[in-house]
C-alpha positions in Angstrom: 53.6 -83.9 -96.1 54.7 -84.3 -99.2 55.2 -82.3 -102.4 52.2 -84.2 -104.1 49.9 -83.8 -101.1 46.8 -82.1 -101.9 47.1 -80.7 -98.2 50.4 -79.0 -99.1 49.0 -77.6 -102.4 46.1 -75.9 -100.6 48.3 -74.1 -98.1 49.3 -70.4 -99.4 52.7 -69.8 -100.6 53.5 -67.9 -97.3 51.8 -68.8 -94.1 51.0 -66.8 -90.8 52.3 -67.9 -87.5 48.8 -69.2 -86.5 48.6 -71.3 -89.9 52.0 -72.6 -88.6 50.5 -73.4 -85.3 47.6 -75.3 -87.0 49.5 -77.4 -89.2 52.1 -78.4 -86.8 49.6 -78.9 -83.8 51.7 -76.3 -81.7 50.6 -73.6 -79.6 51.6 -69.7 -80.4 54.4 -69.6 -77.9 56.0 -72.8 -78.9 55.7 -71.5 -82.8 57.5 -68.1 -81.8 60.3 -70.3 -80.0 61.0 -72.2 -83.2 61.1 -68.9 -85.0 63.7 -67.3 -82.7 65.6 -70.4 -82.3 66.0 -70.5 -86.2 64.5 -74.2 -86.3 62.0 -72.6 -88.5 63.3 -69.8 -90.9 60.8 -66.8 -91.1 60.4 -64.1 -93.5 59.5 -60.6 -92.5 57.4 -58.4 -94.4 57.4 -55.0 -92.6 56.2 -56.3 -89.2 54.7 -59.3 -90.1 56.3 -62.9 -89.9 55.6 -65.2 -92.5 56.7 -68.8 -93.0 57.5 -70.3 -96.4 55.4 -73.2 -97.3 58.7 -75.2 -98.3 60.2 -74.2 -95.1 57.4 -75.8 -93.3 57.5 -78.8 -95.0 61.3 -79.1 -94.3 60.9 -78.6 -91.0 58.1 -81.4 -90.8 60.1 -83.8 -92.6 63.5 -83.2 -90.5 61.9 -85.2 -87.6 62.8 -82.8 -85.1 61.2 -83.2 -81.7 59.3 -80.3 -80.7 59.6 -79.9 -76.8 
């Protein structure tokens, strides 16, 4: 993903965990593990969890291996 990518531009500013899973090709459990460990920074709005589009790009670019 890069900043000029139409795919990135079409994403909402704040993504739901299910959208993060779809973009990264991972399951829900792995996504929540990444949130809990701090590898993907989340924003809480009440009880809801959201991930900023830029944070998703940062994680994807960091070449971190997802176990």
